[in-house]
C-alpha positions as CSV (number, residue, x, y, z in Angstrom):
1,M,0.0,0.0,0.1
2,R,2.9,2.4,0.8
3,Y,4.2,1.8,-2.7
4,L,1.0,2.5,-4.3
5,F,0.6,5.8,-2.4
6,V,3.8,7.0,-3.5
7,I,3.0,6.3,-7.1
8,F,-0.3,8.2,-6.8
9,F,1.3,11.0,-5.2
10,L,3.9,11.5,-7.8
11,S,1.3,11.3,-10.4
12,Y,-0.8,13.8,-8.7
13,F,2.3,16.0,-8.4
14,H,3.0,15.8,-12.1
15,F,-0.5,16.6,-13.3
16,S,-0.5,19.6,-10.9
17,F,2.3,21.6,-12.0
18,S,2.5,20.8,-15.8
19,Q,1.4,23.6,-18.3
20,K,-0.4,23.4,-21.4
21,P,1.6,24.5,-24.5
22,E,-0.2,27.9,-25.1
23,K,0.4,28.9,-21.5
24,K,4.0,27.9,-21.8
25,D,4.2,30.0,-25.0
26,A,2.6,32.9,-23.4
27,F,5.2,33.0,-20.4
28,K,8.0,32.6,-22.7
29,F,6.7,35.6,-24.6
30,T,6.1,37.6,-21.7
31,Y,9.7,37.0,-20.6
32,L,11.3,37.6,-23.9
33,Y,9.3,40.9,-24.5
34,S,10.3,42.3,-21.1
35,D,14.1,41.6,-21.8
36,A,13.5,43.1,-25.2
37,L,12.3,46.2,-23.8
38,K,15.2,46.3,-21.4
39,F,17.7,46.2,-24.2
40,K,15.8,48.8,-26.1
41,M,16.1,51.2,-23.2
42,E,19.7,50.7,-22.9
43,D,20.1,51.4,-26.8
44,N,21.3,47.7,-27.3
45,Y,19.2,47.5,-30.4
46,E,20.8,44.4,-31.8
47,E,19.9,42.2,-28.8
48,A,16.4,44.1,-28.7
49,L,15.7,43.2,-32.4
50,K,16.6,39.3,-32.0
51,L,14.4,39.2,-28.8
52,F,11.5,40.9,-30.5
53,E,11.9,38.6,-33.4
54,E,11.9,35.6,-31.2
55,C,8.7,37.0,-29.5
56,L,7.0,36.6,-32.8
57,K,7.6,32.9,-32.9
58,Y,5.6,32.5,-29.7
59,K,3.0,35.3,-30.4
60,P,2.9,36.0,-34.2
61,E,-0.2,38.3,-33.8
62,S,1.4,40.6,-31.3
63,S,1.0,44.1,-32.9
64,A,2.8,45.6,-30.0
65,T,6.0,43.7,-31.1
66,F,5.6,44.8,-34.6
67,Y,5.4,48.3,-33.3
68,Q,8.5,48.0,-31.2
69,L,10.4,46.6,-34.0
70,S,9.3,49.6,-36.2
71,L,10.4,52.0,-33.5
72,I,13.8,50.4,-33.2
73,Y,14.4,50.3,-37.0
74,F,13.0,54.1,-37.1
75,R,15.9,55.0,-34.5
76,K,18.4,53.2,-36.6
77,M,17.1,55.3,-39.5
78,E,16.3,52.0,-41.5
79,Y,12.9,53.5,-42.5
80,E,11.9,51.0,-45.0
81,N,12.0,48.2,-42.3
82,A,10.5,50.6,-39.9
83,M,7.6,51.2,-42.3
84,S,7.2,47.3,-43.1
85,Y,6.7,46.5,-39.4
86,I,4.4,49.3,-38.5
87,N,2.2,48.2,-41.6
88,Q,2.1,44.6,-40.1
89,A,1.1,46.0,-36.7
90,L,-1.8,48.2,-38.5
91,D,-3.0,44.8,-40.3
92,I,-3.6,43.4,-37.0
93,V,-5.0,46.8,-35.1
94,P,-5.8,49.2,-37.8
95,D,-7.3,51.9,-35.5
96,N,-4.3,52.3,-33.1
97,E,-3.5,55.7,-32.7
98,W,0.2,55.3,-31.9
99,Y,0.7,53.0,-34.9
100,L,-0.9,55.4,-37.2
101,L,1.3,58.2,-36.1
102,Q,4.3,56.0,-36.3
103,K,3.3,55.2,-39.8
104,A,2.9,58.9,-40.7
105,E,6.6,59.5,-39.2
106,C,7.9,56.7,-41.4
107,A,6.0,58.0,-44.5
108,S,7.6,61.5,-43.7
109,R,11.2,60.3,-43.6
110,L,10.7,58.1,-46.8
111,D,9.0,61.1,-48.6
112,D,6.1,58.8,-49.2
113,D,3.3,61.3,-49.6
114,K,0.6,58.9,-50.3
115,A,1.2,56.8,-47.1
116,F,1.5,60.1,-45.0
117,V,-1.9,61.3,-46.3
118,A,-3.5,57.9,-45.8
119,A,-2.2,57.7,-42.3
120,Y,-3.7,61.1,-41.3
121,H,-7.0,60.2,-43.0
122,D,-7.2,57.1,-40.8
123,L,-6.3,59.3,-37.7
124,Y,-9.0,61.7,-38.6
125,R,-11.6,58.9,-39.4
126,Y,-10.8,57.0,-36.1
127,Y,-10.3,60.0,-34.0
128,P,-12.5,62.9,-35.2
129,Q,-12.6,64.4,-31.6
130,N,-8.9,65.3,-31.9
131,P,-8.5,68.7,-33.5
132,E,-4.9,68.1,-34.2
133,Y,-5.6,65.3,-36.7
134,A,-8.3,67.3,-38.3
135,Y,-6.1,70.4,-38.8
136,K,-3.2,68.3,-40.1
137,L,-5.5,66.8,-42.6
138,A,-6.7,70.3,-43.6
139,V,-3.0,71.3,-44.1
140,I,-2.5,68.3,-46.4
141,D,-5.6,69.2,-48.5
142,Y,-4.3,72.9,-48.6
143,K,-1.2,71.7,-50.0
144,Q,-2.6,69.4,-52.5
145,Q,-4.9,72.4,-53.5
146,N,-8.0,70.6,-52.3
147,Y,-9.2,74.0,-50.9
148,D,-12.9,73.1,-50.4
149,N,-12.1,69.9,-48.4
150,A,-9.7,71.9,-46.4
151,L,-12.2,74.7,-45.7
152,L,-15.0,72.2,-44.8
153,I,-12.5,70.5,-42.1
154,L,-11.5,73.9,-40.8
155,N,-15.0,75.2,-40.3
156,T,-15.9,72.0,-38.5
157,I,-13.0,72.4,-36.1
158,E,-13.8,76.2,-35.7
159,K,-17.5,75.3,-34.9
160,E,-16.4,72.8,-32.2
161,Q,-13.3,74.7,-30.8
162,G,-14.2,78.3,-31.5
163,V,-11.9,80.9,-33.3
164,V,-8.3,79.5,-33.3
165,E,-5.4,81.4,-34.7
166,N,-3.9,78.7,-36.8
167,I,-7.3,77.7,-38.2
168,S,-7.9,81.4,-39.3
169,F,-4.4,81.7,-40.7
170,L,-4.9,78.7,-42.8
171,K,-8.3,79.9,-44.0
172,N,-6.8,83.4,-44.8
173,N,-4.2,81.5,-47.0
174,I,-7.0,79.6,-48.8
175,F,-8.8,82.8,-49.5
176,Y,-5.8,84.4,-50.6
177,Q,-5.0,81.5,-53.1
178,T,-8.4,81.3,-54.5
179,K,-8.6,85.3,-54.5
180,R,-11.7,85.4,-52.2
181,Y,-10.4,88.8,-50.8
182,D,-13.7,89.6,-49.3
183,L,-13.8,86.5,-47.2
184,L,-10.0,87.1,-46.2
185,L,-11.0,90.6,-45.0
186,L,-13.8,89.2,-43.0
187,E,-11.6,86.6,-41.4
188,L,-9.1,89.4,-40.4
189,K,-11.9,91.7,-39.0
190,K,-13.1,88.7,-36.9
191,L,-9.9,88.1,-35.7
192,V,-9.5,91.7,-34.4
193,A,-13.0,91.5,-32.9
194,V,-12.3,88.1,-31.1
195,F,-8.9,89.2,-29.8
196,P,-9.3,92.8,-28.9
197,D,-6.1,93.0,-26.9
198,S,-3.9,91.6,-29.6
199,V,-1.7,93.9,-31.6
200,K,-0.9,91.2,-34.2
201,Y,-4.3,91.2,-35.8
202,V,-4.4,94.9,-36.2
203,D,-1.1,94.8,-37.9
204,M,-2.3,91.9,-40.3
205,L,-5.4,93.8,-41.2
206,A,-3.3,96.9,-42.0
207,K,-1.1,94.7,-44.1
208,Y,-3.9,93.4,-45.8
209,Y,-5.1,96.9,-46.8
210,L,-1.6,97.4,-48.1
211,S,-1.6,94.3,-50.1
212,M,-4.8,95.4,-51.7
213,H,-3.1,98.7,-52.5
214,Q,-5.3,100.7,-50.1
215,P,-2.7,102.7,-48.1
216,N,-5.3,105.1,-46.8
217,R,-7.3,102.4,-45.1
218,A,-4.0,100.9,-43.9
219,M,-3.0,104.3,-42.3
220,D,-6.3,104.4,-40.6
221,V,-6.0,101.0,-39.1
222,Y,-2.3,101.8,-37.9
223,Q,-3.4,105.1,-36.5
224,Q,-6.4,103.7,-34.6
225,G,-4.3,101.0,-33.5
226,L,-1.7,103.2,-31.9
227,L,-4.4,105.0,-30.1
228,K,-5.3,101.8,-28.5
229,F,-1.8,100.5,-28.2
230,P,0.3,103.5,-27.9
231,G,3.6,101.7,-27.0
232,S,3.4,99.1,-29.7
233,R,6.7,98.9,-31.8
234,R,4.9,96.5,-34.1
235,L,2.4,99.1,-35.2
236,S,4.9,101.9,-35.1
237,I,7.4,99.9,-37.6
238,G,4.4,99.1,-39.7
239,L,3.3,102.8,-39.8
240,A,7.0,103.7,-40.6
241,Q,7.1,101.5,-43.5
242,L,3.8,102.7,-44.8
243,Y,5.2,106.4,-44.6
244,G,8.5,105.2,-46.2
245,N,6.5,103.7,-49.1
246,M,4.7,107.1,-49.5
247,K,8.1,108.8,-49.5
248,N,7.0,110.8,-46.5
249,F,10.1,110.2,-44.4
250,R,9.6,113.2,-42.2
251,E,6.3,111.9,-40.8
252,G,7.4,108.4,-40.6
253,Y,10.9,109.1,-39.1
254,P,9.5,109.1,-35.2
255,F,7.6,105.9,-35.9
256,L,10.7,104.2,-37.2
257,I,12.7,105.3,-34.2
258,K,10.1,103.9,-31.8
259,G,9.3,100.8,-33.8
260,I,13.1,99.5,-34.1
261,G,13.6,96.7,-31.7
262,T,10.1,94.9,-32.4
263,L,10.4,91.2,-32.3
264,D,7.7,90.8,-34.8
265,I,9.8,91.8,-37.9
266,S,12.8,90.0,-39.5
267,I,16.2,91.6,-39.5
268,K,16.0,91.5,-43.3
269,E,12.7,93.3,-43.7
270,L,13.7,95.8,-40.9
271,S,16.9,96.5,-42.8
272,K,15.0,97.4,-46.0
273,I,12.6,99.9,-44.0
274,A,15.7,101.5,-42.3
275,E,17.7,101.7,-45.6
276,N,14.6,103.5,-47.2
277,Y,15.0,106.3,-44.6
278,L,18.8,106.3,-44.5
279,N,18.9,107.0,-48.3
280,S,16.4,109.8,-48.0
281,H,17.5,113.5,-48.4
282,E,14.6,114.4,-46.0
283,I,16.5,112.8,-43.2
284,S,19.3,114.9,-41.6
285,K,22.7,113.5,-40.9
286,E,21.9,113.8,-37.2
287,Q,18.7,111.7,-37.5
288,K,20.6,109.1,-39.6
289,I,23.1,108.7,-36.9
290,I,20.3,108.4,-34.5
291,I,18.7,105.5,-36.7
292,Y,22.0,103.7,-36.7
293,K,22.4,103.9,-33.0
294,Q,18.9,102.5,-32.5
295,L,19.7,99.6,-34.7
296,I,23.0,98.9,-33.0
297,D,21.5,99.3,-29.5
298,N,18.6,96.9,-30.2
299,Y,20.6,94.5,-32.4
300,P,24.1,94.4,-30.8
301,D,25.1,91.2,-32.4
302,E,24.0,92.2,-35.8
303,M,27.4,93.2,-37.4
304,A,25.9,94.4,-40.6
305,F,24.2,97.5,-38.8
306,Q,27.5,98.4,-37.2
307,T,29.6,98.1,-40.3
308,E,27.2,100.1,-42.3
309,F,27.3,102.8,-39.4
310,I,31.0,103.0,-39.7
311,N,31.1,103.3,-43.4
312,Y,28.5,106.0,-43.2
313,L,30.4,108.1,-40.9
314,L,33.7,107.6,-42.9
315,H,31.7,108.7,-46.0
316,E,30.5,111.7,-44.1
317,K,34.1,112.3,-42.9
318,Q,32.9,112.1,-39.4
319,F,36.2,110.6,-38.3
320,N,36.2,111.4,-34.6
321,L,32.7,109.9,-34.1
322,A,33.8,106.9,-36.3
323,E,36.8,106.4,-34.1
324,I,34.8,106.6,-30.9
325,N,32.2,103.9,-32.2
326,I,34.9,101.7,-33.7
327,I,36.8,101.5,-30.3
328,E,33.3,100.7,-28.4
329,I,32.4,98.0,-30.9
330,L,35.8,96.3,-30.8
331,K,35.5,95.9,-27.2
332,R,32.8,93.5,-27.9
333,H,33.7,92.2,-31.3
334,S,37.5,92.3,-31.4
335,E,37.6,89.7,-34.1
336,N,36.0,92.2,-36.8
337,F,38.9,92.8,-39.1
338,D,37.1,95.4,-41.1
339,L,36.9,97.6,-38.1
340,W,40.3,97.3,-37.1
341,A,41.3,98.2,-40.9
342,A,39.0,101.2,-40.6
343,L,40.5,102.5,-37.2
344,L,44.0,102.1,-38.5
345,N,43.0,104.0,-41.7
346,I,41.7,106.8,-39.6
347,Y,45.1,106.9,-37.4
348,S,47.1,106.7,-40.6
349,S,45.3,109.7,-42.5
350,Q,45.5,111.8,-39.4
351,K,49.3,110.8,-38.8
352,R,48.7,109.6,-35.4
353,Y,51.6,107.2,-35.5
354,E,51.8,106.1,-32.0
355,L,48.1,105.1,-31.8
356,L,48.5,103.5,-35.2
357,L,51.5,101.4,-34.1
358,E,49.7,100.4,-30.9
359,S,46.4,99.5,-32.5
360,A,48.0,97.6,-35.4
361,N,50.2,95.6,-33.0
362,E,47.0,94.8,-30.8
363,A,45.1,93.8,-34.0
364,L,48.1,91.5,-34.9
365,E,47.3,89.4,-31.8
366,Y,43.7,88.5,-33.2
367,F,44.9,88.3,-37.1
368,P,48.6,87.2,-37.2
369,N,48.3,86.3,-40.8
370,Q,47.0,89.7,-42.2
371,A,49.5,91.5,-44.4
372,L,47.6,94.8,-44.0
373,L,48.3,94.8,-40.3
374,Y,52.0,94.4,-40.7
375,F,52.1,97.2,-43.1
376,Y,50.5,99.7,-40.8
377,S,52.7,98.7,-38.1
378,G,55.8,99.0,-40.3
379,Y,54.5,102.3,-41.6
380,A,54.1,103.6,-38.1
381,Y,57.7,102.4,-37.3
382,F,59.1,104.2,-40.3
383,Y,57.4,107.6,-39.5
384,L,58.5,107.2,-35.9
385,K,62.0,106.9,-37.4
386,D,62.5,103.4,-36.0
387,Y,63.7,102.2,-39.3
388,Q,65.2,98.7,-38.2
389,K,61.7,97.6,-36.6
390,A,60.1,99.1,-39.8
391,I,62.1,96.8,-42.0
392,S,61.7,93.8,-39.8
393,T,58.0,94.3,-39.5
394,L,57.4,94.9,-43.4
395,E,59.6,92.0,-44.4
396,T,57.5,89.7,-42.2
397,G,54.4,91.1,-43.5
398,L,55.5,90.9,-47.1
399,D,55.2,87.0,-46.8
400,Y,51.6,87.3,-46.1
401,V,50.8,89.3,-49.2
402,L,48.6,87.1,-51.4
403,D,47.5,88.3,-54.8
404,N,47.0,92.0,-53.8
405,K,49.2,94.1,-56.0
406,D,48.4,97.4,-54.4
407,I,49.4,96.3,-50.9
408,Q,52.5,94.7,-52.3
409,L,53.7,97.9,-53.9
410,Q,53.2,99.6,-50.4
411,F,55.3,97.2,-48.8
412,Y,58.1,97.5,-51.7
413,L,57.9,101.4,-51.6
414,Y,58.4,101.6,-47.7
415,L,61.0,98.9,-47.6
416,A,62.9,101.0,-50.1
417,E,62.5,104.2,-48.2
418,A,63.4,102.4,-44.8
419,Y,66.5,100.8,-46.4
420,H,67.4,104.1,-47.9
421,A,67.1,105.9,-44.4
422,V,69.5,103.3,-42.8
423,M,72.0,103.9,-45.8
424,Q,71.7,100.2,-47.4
425,T,71.3,101.6,-50.8
426,N,71.8,98.3,-52.7
427,I,68.9,96.7,-50.9
428,S,66.9,100.1,-51.2
429,D,67.6,100.1,-54.9
430,E,66.3,96.5,-55.3
431,Y,63.0,97.4,-53.7
432,F,62.5,100.5,-55.9
433,E,63.2,98.2,-58.8
434,K,60.6,95.8,-57.6
435,Y,58.0,98.5,-57.4
436,L,58.8,100.1,-60.6
437,A,58.6,96.6,-62.4
438,L,55.0,96.5,-61.3
439,N,54.1,100.1,-61.4
440,R,55.7,102.8,-63.6
441,H,53.0,105.3,-63.4
442,N,53.9,106.8,-59.9
443,P,55.8,109.9,-60.5
444,Y,56.5,110.5,-56.9
445,V,58.3,107.1,-56.5
446,M,60.2,107.6,-59.9
447,N,61.3,111.0,-58.6
448,N,62.5,109.7,-55.1
449,Y,64.2,106.9,-56.8
450,A,65.9,109.2,-59.3
451,Y,67.1,111.6,-56.6
452,Y,68.5,108.8,-54.3
453,L,70.5,107.6,-57.5
454,T,72.1,110.9,-57.6
455,Q,73.5,110.5,-54.2
456,N,77.1,109.1,-54.8
457,S,76.3,109.4,-58.5
458,R,75.4,105.7,-58.5
459,N,73.5,105.4,-61.8
460,L,72.9,108.9,-63.4
461,E,71.4,107.5,-66.6
462,K,68.9,105.6,-64.8
463,A,68.3,108.6,-62.7
464,L,67.9,110.8,-65.7
465,Y,65.4,108.2,-67.2
466,F,63.1,108.2,-64.0
467,A,63.4,112.1,-63.6
468,E,62.3,112.6,-67.2
469,R,59.3,110.2,-66.8
470,S,58.2,111.8,-63.7
471,I,57.9,115.3,-65.1
472,E,56.3,114.0,-68.1
473,I,53.4,113.1,-65.8
474,E,53.5,116.2,-63.6
475,P,55.5,118.9,-65.7
476,F,54.9,121.7,-63.1
477,N,55.9,119.9,-59.9
478,P,58.9,121.8,-58.5
479,S,60.4,118.9,-56.7
480,F,60.2,116.8,-60.0
481,L,61.9,119.7,-61.9
482,D,64.5,120.1,-59.1
483,T,65.5,116.4,-59.4
484,Y,65.7,116.5,-63.2
485,A,67.7,119.7,-63.0
486,W,70.1,118.0,-60.4
487,V,70.7,114.9,-62.4
488,L,71.5,117.1,-65.5
489,Y,73.9,119.2,-63.2
490,L,75.7,116.0,-62.2
491,K,76.0,115.1,-65.9
492,N,77.6,118.5,-66.6
493,S,74.6,119.7,-68.7
494,F,74.7,123.0,-67.0
495,K,72.5,125.0,-69.3
496,D,69.7,122.2,-69.4
497,A,70.0,122.1,-65.6
498,L,69.6,125.9,-65.4
499,F,66.6,126.0,-67.6
500,N,64.7,123.3,-65.4
501,I,65.8,124.7,-62.0
502,E,64.4,128.1,-62.9
503,K,61.2,126.5,-63.7
504,A,61.3,124.7,-60.4
505,Y,62.0,127.9,-58.6
506,K,59.2,129.6,-60.5
507,Y,56.6,126.9,-59.7
508,G,57.0,127.2,-56.0
509,G,60.7,126.2,-55.3
510,D,61.4,129.5,-54.0
511,K,60.1,128.5,-50.7
512,N,62.1,125.3,-50.5
513,A,65.6,125.6,-49.1
514,L,67.0,122.5,-50.9
515,I,65.6,123.6,-54.3
516,C,67.3,127.0,-53.7
517,E,70.5,125.4,-52.8
518,H,70.5,123.4,-56.0
519,Y,69.6,126.6,-57.9
520,A,72.6,128.1,-56.5
521,Y,75.1,125.7,-57.5
522,I,73.7,125.5,-60.9
523,L,74.1,129.3,-61.3
524,L,77.6,129.1,-60.3
525,K,78.2,126.6,-62.9
526,N,76.7,128.9,-65.5
527,H,79.0,131.7,-64.1
528,E,76.0,133.9,-62.6
529,I,77.8,134.7,-59.4
530,D,75.9,137.5,-58.0
531,K,72.7,135.8,-58.6
532,A,74.0,132.7,-57.1
533,K,74.8,134.6,-53.9
534,N,71.4,135.9,-53.7
535,I,69.9,132.6,-54.0
536,I,72.3,131.4,-51.2
537,Q,71.0,134.0,-48.8
538,Q,67.5,133.0,-49.7
539,S,68.2,129.4,-49.1
540,L,69.9,130.4,-45.6
541,K,66.8,132.4,-44.7
542,L,64.8,129.0,-45.1
543,N,67.2,126.8,-43.4
544,P,69.8,128.8,-41.3
545,D,71.7,125.7,-40.2
546,N,73.0,124.8,-43.6
547,V,76.9,125.0,-42.9
548,N,78.0,124.2,-46.1
549,L,76.1,127.0,-47.8
550,K,77.5,129.5,-45.3
551,K,81.0,128.5,-46.1
552,L,80.3,128.8,-49.8
553,L,78.9,132.3,-49.4
554,Q,81.9,133.4,-47.4
555,T,84.3,132.1,-50.0
556,L,82.3,133.9,-52.9
557,D,82.2,137.1,-50.8
558,A,86.1,136.8,-50.3
559,E,86.6,136.4,-54.1
């Protein structure tokens, strides 16, 4: 009996804890699905995909599994697979809201307009109480130019939800596209009436009248709007634009100043409105400066306004004001190369060499590869008579000159002059030659080079050539005539030298000590002793420290 009892107990135990196959599969599915979700949350998509696929073996009708597979493939940007799986989910549960939204997302990424529209048609059909889906479907109909269908949906939404901004805007677009301007006007008036505390709709109504070429009505709307909303920048800038279009800039100016800074207009559109006023002769320089300052104060990061303001000041020769504003802007925007260049140009033109040097070297900290900055620095060193630093800076900067002939010529010229100043004449001559190889139309450079060549009589033939070329270009320049006469003097052509030095003296050289000195020497070679004495005395009045001329005069008097 004991043996039979044990057998019975074991049999009972076996039947009590065994499971049917379908229950076992359900348990396995739940276990796998839970682990798959865990891997998905950890972004371990490969493991999640394997487990979700395994889930389908145990529960092939699981729409949730197909949905999860679609979500993972969507995240992996494999949109074809994502679409395939969400369609399988919808085959099982065609009215699931989340599945339909996922289908729309997949269709959007695949540029599948047909599937996208179908998804929102189903959403609207299954969830008509959701205005978002209805509105989306109306937008689709609008884009497909199914305007009547779109209006039908929009009117239905409005009937249930009341006047809604997006709905009205889309209706207005439809009315505009279909040229039903009367309905568009009614819609705008409705918005103004329904939202009496909103400036936006007043502005839109005024702009409607402008688009319909009814400026007087637009003016009435703006003026009435400003009575109700006196501090409105949006309405002010709209009125400023209207006055500008009517070329009535004096009336519009205060509204422009008041309206600058509104958030309801793009920078591009604001620039056009302001430009209209800035180009007008009715607006004074002082008013234009105020406009620029308003723009800069309200849009401090908009560099275009700041650059245009500086250019305006420079054009109007308001250099002091330009300098003040450039320095102020550079405190906030030190990386603006154009502003540095403008500041350095001001200092250069005003011969403020200490500030030019300081600012050029500061700018080089931000732009170490800009040739122009090296030039200004070397240029400043040159005029401060620190010729060695001028040479070092200019030669460094010359390496950064790229495809800019004008600045290259400036480097050559000041290197030539600096080397001449330190009496390295061979190198000086090389840079003059480099300059003249690129430009033989600058009479001042040719004159200087010719005169330098006369020193130590290095190359009188070349000096004569460049002296002749310079007076061909400027025949009445006393300095050029003096150089030409001096070259002739050194070549023993005393009569020709006298002819040209007399012209130099006549055209202003009588006020130049060096020209008078040369004149005296040439007179002596032409045996005009008394006249030479008079000219020497004149030269000494202009330069009393000329020891050589004093000795010469003493010698002549002794004779």
